[in-house]
N, C-alpha and C positions, 0 to 999 in steps of 0.2 A: 859524244855531248849530239842529242838529237836536236835536229832544227826543224820550226814550225811552219809554214805557208799558212796565213789566215787571210781563206778569199772570199769575200764578200759580194751578193749578187746583184748589188746596187752603187753607183758612181761615191765616190768621194766626196765630205762634208753633206751628206744628204738630211743632215742632221734627226729632228722628233728623235724617237727613243733608239733610233740606231746610234746616235752617238754618245750616248750613257755606255750602251752594249758595246761599242766599242774600244773606248774605256777598261772596262770588264775583261773583253779577247785579249787584248794585250797584257795585263796585268794576271790572266790567266798563262799566257803565252811567257811571260817572265820567270813564271813558277815552274815552269816545265822544261826549257832549255837554260834559264839563267841568265841570259844576256840581250839586250837587243839587235849582235847581230846573228844571232839566230834565228831571230823572226823574221819572215816574208811578208808584206803583205798587199795582195792582192787585190785590185778593181777595174769593174770595166771599161770607167773611164775618168779621168782627173781632171774632166775640164773645168770644175770648180776648186781645183787646187790640191796642193797635198795637205795628207792629214794634219793635223797642228799637235795630235796627241805624243808620236814618238818625241823622242828628245832632240835635242839639237847633235847636225851631223849624220843625222839616220835616212840612209839613201837606199834601204832594201826594196824598191817598187817595183813592183809588175803590174802591168795594162794587158789584163785579158779577159772576157767574156767568160760565166760559164755555161751560157747558151751557145758559142761560139762552136760552127761544125766544120768550121775551113779544114782540110789533112794540113795543110803546112804551119799555121799556126796552133793548131793540137799539138804539132813534131817542135814549136818553139818551147810550147810549154811544158813540155815534159821535158826537154835540153836543159830548162831554168832549173825543174826540181831536180836532174840529174847532177848537173855543174853543180848543183850549191847544197849536193848531199841530205838533201829533203826528207824527210820518212813521214813527218805527220802531217797532215792534211785536216785543217778544221774551215767547213763550210757554212754560210749563212743559206738555210734554207735550200739545202742541196735535196735532190729525189731520190729516187730509185737508181733512175738511169738517166746518164748523159755523153755527150760524144766524148768528151774526155778522160772520162775515167779510167778505161783499158791502158789508153797512156800515158797515165797519171801512174796508175799500179805499175805496168812497167818498168818506168822510169822509178822508181825505189819508193811509192807511200806505201808505208807498213802499218800505220794507223787513220782511217779516215774518218774523222766523225759528223755527223751536220746536224746543225742548232735551227731550230724550227722556230719562229716568230710568229707563227700564223697556225690553223688547221692542215692539215693535208687535204684530208676530205669528211666527206658528212659519212656518217656511222653507216652499218651494212649490218645487214647477218644472212644466217641462212643461206641458201647458194649464193646468194651473191658476194659473201664475204667469205666466203669459199673458193671461188674465181678470183675474187682479189687477192687470196694467199696463195693461190697457186702463182698468177702472174708474180706478185712482190717474190717468189723464188726463183725464178729466172735470170733474175739482177744477180753476180756474184763481183762485178767489178766494183757495187756501189758502196756508200758507206757501212762503216762495223756499226756504227752506232747512232742513233736519231734522239737528241733530247730537245725536248719541249719544257714550256714554261708553264705548265699546268698540267694537271691527269685530266683533265677535258682533250688538253691537245694531244695525252702521249694517247687519248684513245682512240683520235681521229688518225694516228697512224697504224694501230694496231686491230681496233676496229670496224674501220673506214680504209683503210689501203691497202691491209693484209699484212703488214710488215710483222715478222713475228714480233710476238711481246720482249722476251731476249733482249731484243737487237733497239729496245726502245728505254728513256730515262729520262726522269721530272728533273728539273733544275729551276725551281721560283728566282724570279727577278729579285735584285738587291739594291737595298735604295742609299745613300751616306745619310747616315744618322748623324752626321755631328753638320752638316748642311740641311737638314729636316731635322726640326725639332722643337719643343715649343721654348720662348723666350717672352719670358712678363714686359720685355722692354720693348716687342712688338704688338703689344696688347692692344692699340686701337691704331695699328699702323693702318690697316684701308680704313677704321674709320675717318684719320684724316683725310689721306690720301682722297677719298671720293666724298669730304665733308659731311659723313654720317653722326646722326647723334651716337652719341659711345655705347648707350643702353641697346644700342642695336643687335638682334643674331646674326650672322652675317653666314649663307650658307653657299659653300662655294662647289662649282665647276669647273674641272679645265680641260679642253679635249678637242677632236673634228668637229666640225660642226655641220656632220654630213644625217640624212633624217636615222639612220641605226645607230646613232649615240646616245640618240633620245631628248635633245634637250627642247625638242616639241613638249614630252611629258611634264620636265620641271619647269616649261612656262605655264602650262595646265594649271601643275599642282600651287605654283604660284595665286594664281586668279583664286583660287579657296583659297590658300593663306589669307594674303592681303585681306579677304572679306574682315577675317576674323582678327586680325592682330599687326596694326602699322607698325612696330617695332622690329621685324624680319624684312631684311633686304638679301637677296640674290645676286650673288655676284658670278661671274660668266665669260668663261677666258677661251679664246683660242681661236675666236672669230677673226676674217681678215675681208678683206674688201667688203659687197654688201652680206653677205653669210648671215649673218645676224637678221637679216629682214623676214624671213619668211614665220620668225620665233617673236618677232618685233610685233607681228600681226596679229597674232593669237591671243596678243596681253590685251587685258582690259584696259581704261582709262589709270584706273585706281594703281593698277600692277606693275604699268610702266613707271611708274614713280618709284616702284621698291625693286625693281630688277635692272640691273645693270650688264651691258657687256661688254667687256674689257679690252676683247684683241689680246693680242700676243703682248706680255712683259714678261723681263728675266728677273724680276724679285716675287715669286710666286709663292718663294719659302716663306716670305716676309707677311705676304697677306694669308699665307695658312695660320699664322700664328694669329690672327686678330680675328680668326672664325671659331665659328659655336660649332657645325660638322661639315662633313662633305657630301657629296652625291653624285651616282653613277647612274642614269636611266635609262642604259641602252637599251634597244626595242631589238635588235639582230643579234648574231653571235658577236662575244665577247668572250675575253679569257682574263690572266692577272696583269692587270696593266701597271703601268710606271708611277701614273698619276694614284692608283688607288692605294699605295702601298708610301709613298710621296706623301698624301694626305694624314695618313696613321701615324706614320712617322713623327709629323705634326704635332699629334697628339690630339687628330680629329674623328671624331664616332665617323664612322661609314653607311651612308643609306644606301643600298647597292642593288640592283634589277636580278633577281633571280636566273640567272643564264648560265649556263656553261663553267667553264673557269674563273668567272667573274666571282659567282658565289661562293668562292675556293679564299679568295680576297681577305674576309672577316672572318669570326666566329658568331653565327649568327644569337643576339641579343647579350654579347658580351665585349664586341669590338664594334658592333651597327647593329642594322637591322637590314634584311632581304624582304623584296616585295615584291608581286606579279610585275613581271615583265610591260611595260606600255599603261601601266594602272596609275592615272594622276590621283584618282580618288584614293588608291591606297599607298600611293608614297606622301599624300599632304597626310596622312592619318600618321604614317611613319615618324614624319618631320613635328607634328602635333605632339606627338609620345614623348619624343625629345624632350621642346620645351616646355613642355609640364613638369620636367624634373630636371632643373638644376645639377642634384647631387647623382642621379643617373647617368648624364649626359658627364659629368666629371671623372665617375669612374667608370665609363666607356673608354673615354680618354686617355685615361692613366692604362688601362690595357690596352689598348690598341697601339699607346708607344712601347709598352715594353714585353709583345709579341713583334712587333717589327726587328726591334733593338736586337733580339734573341733569334730571331730567324730568317727575318729578309731585309739582312745588311749585305753594302756591297760585299764586305767580308766575307761574307757569308758566302752568295754566289761564286765569288772565284776561286774559294776553297773548293763549294761542288764542282764545278765544271774542272778544277786541275784534281780532283780524285776521279771525275768520269775517265778523262782522258789519259789519268795514268794507266788504266785498266789493261790499254792497248800496248804502250810501249812494252 
């Protein structure tokens, strides 16, 4: 029976999107090697504690940094692989070359898969791309396959970093469609939570509050919308400390009454069910985000910036709308378009939910990952 080492580039219990991926990778590992005893988990640090997703009594933990360059530590890592008869290495964001690769291969790694949650490179062409391809061809000990979360990310591998396209694949993120689902019992959950009139149309965002994520664009669009309607509220989640302050400063006095910065919450799936639509207004690189499929699984049409992999999250005009990145005017027009037709909104809601259930469930993600790794066993 094969044994797998799942290697992370970040410390344990990092949270955010990593937390859901850890559980997905664990389920993939069980599909591949049948028993928790055949799965080994490697993190550069356990200072935040042991992961909680393995079953009780599990103890196949290894502390090792993928950036380690010390020959002694690399030799210890290789010995662990050999002693435990590990043949599959599934690593997070592993590039073409790192110091430990050669030793890991010599210790018995037969299938080396690198899962990428970010773009590898900006896109290149012409002579620069040829040089990138020549450079990439030099590395023979690295991953056999690079798995990306979107087509845009995949292109960053073969049209950016110069990896052979045949060594790349796409596996979209998946969501728990049982947790994220429409539920009429929560129709007014957010309204009651924030003491809002029940006829208010709620627009939802959750994510980081860095400039790249476009919270400013949503705030500017809110300024436009509230001049026309008083029955619209924007619920924005993910801010911590004083991160919302720059965006509060953008709001007009009227808009401040119709925009709520909700911080971090653990009941966002219930808040979804009260909302009219979702918004992701990123202005810089963004890809196939977890929040995009969570919202759609909950039945929210999605208005998103026409950017890289982010545009892959919806079918424009069917499960939501694309708009020009950075344009609060275009965003406000798309919002107004949805508000003008409840029947169109409801049709989009149903389509979004059905599409996610059919193709973007967590089960579909685990199945696709398992299939991709199996190619190398």
